matplotlib code that plots the C-alpha trace (Angstrom):
import matplotlib.pyplot as plt

x = [17.2, 14.5, 11.7, 12.8, 12.9, 9.3, 8.3, 9.7, 7.4, 4.0, 4.8, 5.2, 2.3, 0.2, 1.4, 0.4, -2.8, -3.8, -1.8, -1.9, -3.1, -0.8, 2.0, 1.0, 0.3, 3.5, 5.3, 3.3, 5.0, 8.3, 8.0, 6.9, 9.3, 12.0, 10.6, 11.2, 14.6, 15.7, 13.7, 11.5, 14.5, 13.7, 9.5, 8.8, 11.1, 10.5, 6.7, 7.2, 8.9, 6.1, 3.8, 5.2, 6.3, 2.3, 1.5, 3.6, 2.2, -1.4, -0.2, 1.3, -1.3, -4.5, -1.8, -2.4, -5.9, -6.4]
y = [8.6, 10.6, 8.7, 5.3, 6.2, 8.0, 4.4, 2.6, 4.7, 4.6, 0.3, 0.8, 2.4, -0.2, -3.0, -0.6, 0.1, -4.0, -5.7, -2.8, -5.2, -8.6, -5.5, -4.1, -8.1, -8.8, -5.6, -6.7, -10.1, -8.9, -6.0, -9.3, -11.3, -9.3, -8.2, -11.6, -12.1, -9.2, -10.1, -6.8, -4.5, -2.4, -2.7, 1.5, 2.1, -1.7, -0.8, 3.0, 1.6, -0.7, 2.1, 4.7, 1.5, 0.3, 4.2, 4.4, 2.1, 3.0, 6.3, 4.8, 2.9, 6.3, 8.5, 5.5, 6.1, 9.1]
z = [-32.1, -30.5, -32.8, -31.7, -27.6, -28.6, -30.6, -27.6, -24.8, -27.2, -27.4, -23.4, -23.3, -25.4, -23.2, -20.0, -21.1, -21.8, -19.4, -16.6, -14.1, -14.6, -14.3, -11.2, -9.9, -10.5, -9.1, -6.3, -6.3, -7.0, -4.2, -0.9, -2.7, -1.7, 1.1, 2.7, 1.9, 2.9, 7.1, 6.6, 7.8, 4.3, 4.2, 4.1, 1.3, -1.2, -0.6, -2.1, -5.0, -5.4, -5.0, -7.0, -10.0, -10.4, -9.9, -13.5, -15.0, -14.2, -16.0, -19.1, -19.4, -19.5, -21.5, -24.3, -23.9, -24.6]

ax = plt.figure().add_subplot(projection="3d")
ax.plot(x, y, z, "-o")
ax.set_aspect("equal")
plt.show()
């Protein structure tokens, strides 16, 4: 099972390396959409989640380059 998880992480890192900019843009759009649907009541939490997700995608892509 550990091997399968390691393989899955490798595939995620490969995708993040190849398409990280598109993923980050998509995450930003989703955050904006959710923020608009909640009337801005949770903007700070949504922005924080978007930032953390974008950082994670960037880190995954950077890990693949090493």
